[in-house]
C-alpha positions in Angstrom: 232.9 58.6 -67.2 233.0 55.2 -65.7 236.1 56.0 -63.6 238.2 57.0 -66.5 239.7 60.4 -67.2 240.9 61.4 -70.6 243.7 63.8 -69.9 245.1 66.3 -72.5 248.6 67.7 -72.1 247.8 71.3 -72.8 251.5 72.2 -73.1 252.1 69.9 -76.0 248.7 70.0 -77.7 248.1 70.3 -81.4 245.2 69.5 -83.8 245.9 65.8 -83.8 245.9 65.7 -80.0 242.7 67.7 -79.8 241.0 65.4 -82.4 242.0 62.2 -80.6 241.2 63.7 -77.2 237.7 64.6 -78.4 237.0 61.1 -79.8 238.3 59.4 -76.6 236.3 61.7 -74.3 233.1 61.0 -76.2 233.7 57.2 -75.9 234.6 57.5 -72.2 231.5 59.5 -71.4 229.3 57.0 -73.3 230.6 54.0 -71.4 228.7 53.0 -68.3 230.2 49.5 -68.0 233.7 50.4 -67.0 235.2 48.5 -69.9 236.5 51.7 -71.5 238.4 52.5 -68.3 239.9 49.1 -68.0 241.0 49.0 -71.6 242.4 52.5 -71.6 244.6 51.8 -68.6 246.1 48.8 -70.4 247.0 50.8 -73.6 250.7 50.9 -74.3 251.9 54.1 -76.0 250.6 54.7 -79.5 251.8 57.5 -81.8 249.4 58.9 -84.4 251.1 60.9 -87.2 248.8 62.8 -89.6 250.5 62.9 -93.0 248.2 65.6 -94.4 248.8 68.1 -91.5 252.3 67.1 -90.4 251.0 66.9 -86.8 251.3 64.0 -84.4 250.2 63.0 -81.0 250.8 60.2 -78.5 248.2 58.3 -76.5 249.0 56.1 -73.5 247.3 54.5 -70.6 247.9 55.9 -67.2 246.6 55.3 -63.6 243.8 57.9 -64.1 242.7 56.5 -67.4 244.3 57.7 -70.7 246.6 60.6 -71.6 246.9 62.4 -75.0 249.8 64.7 -75.8 251.3 66.4 -78.8 254.8 65.7 -77.5 256.1 62.7 -79.4 259.9 63.1 -79.5 262.2 60.6 -77.7 259.6 58.1 -76.7 259.2 54.4 -77.7 255.8 53.4 -79.1 254.2 50.0 -79.4 252.4 51.2 -82.5 253.0 54.1 -84.9 250.0 54.9 -87.0 250.6 57.1 -90.1 247.4 58.3 -91.7 245.5 61.2 -93.0 242.9 63.0 -90.8 240.1 61.5 -92.8 241.3 58.0 -91.8 240.9 58.7 -88.1 237.2 59.5 -88.7 236.8 56.5 -91.0 238.2 54.2 -88.4 235.7 55.4 -85.8 232.9 54.0 -88.0 234.3 50.5 -88.5 232.6 47.5 -86.9 234.8 45.5 -84.6 234.4 42.0 -83.3 235.4 42.7 -79.7 239.0 43.9 -79.7 240.1 41.2 -82.1 239.1 41.9 -85.7 237.7 44.6 -88.0 234.6 43.1 -89.5 233.2 45.9 -91.7 230.6 46.6 -92.8 232.4 45.2 -95.8 230.3 47.2 -98.3 230.5 50.4 -96.3 232.6 53.3 -97.6 234.7 53.7 -94.4 235.8 50.0 -94.5 236.5 50.0 -98.2 238.5 53.3 -97.9 240.6 52.0 -95.0 241.4 48.7 -96.7 242.2 50.4 -100.0 244.4 53.0 -98.4 246.2 50.3 -96.3 247.0 48.5 -99.5 248.3 51.7 -101.1 250.3 52.4 -98.0 248.5 55.7 -97.3 247.5 54.3 -94.0 250.2 52.4 -92.1 250.2 50.8 -88.7 253.7 50.2 -87.5 254.0 47.4 -84.9 250.8 45.7 -86.1 252.3 42.2 -86.1 254.3 42.5 -82.9 251.7 44.5 -80.9 248.5 43.5 -82.7 246.5 43.5 -79.4 247.6 47.0 -78.6 246.7 48.3 -82.0 243.2 46.8 -81.8 242.8 48.1 -78.3 243.5 51.6 -79.6 241.1 51.2 -82.5 238.5 49.9 -80.0 238.9 52.9 -77.8 238.3 55.5 -80.6 235.6 53.4 -82.2 232.0 54.6 -82.1 230.0 51.7 -80.6 226.2 51.5 -81.0 223.9 51.4 -78.1 
């Protein structure tokens, strides 16, 4: 896994935590450069709240790599993402210019859905302006990158 563990807090797990853990584990296993591990350790806490299921999880960097938990009460988060489950899967398909910018594909259904739902406030990213780099870091970590 390139020196990066993706830890799941079994005591506080739920569907949202399992989904994010699965996505992060796949990306960690696919990385042979060590970039995933370096990026994961720098991630400030992010909360993902799924509006369609009512579940939420938190993701944060740790010395071992990255930790996912369903326990989200009482903590401060750099970013709070409120979305539907389908948005999580759409975001994994977006093309990113490094960790800086979402670039599309502009005519692709996932990109159009994400942009449309952000405009309609169905997908919200709290702290996007103040912690833009952290939000993009999280999106890069769950993003499926081509070989």
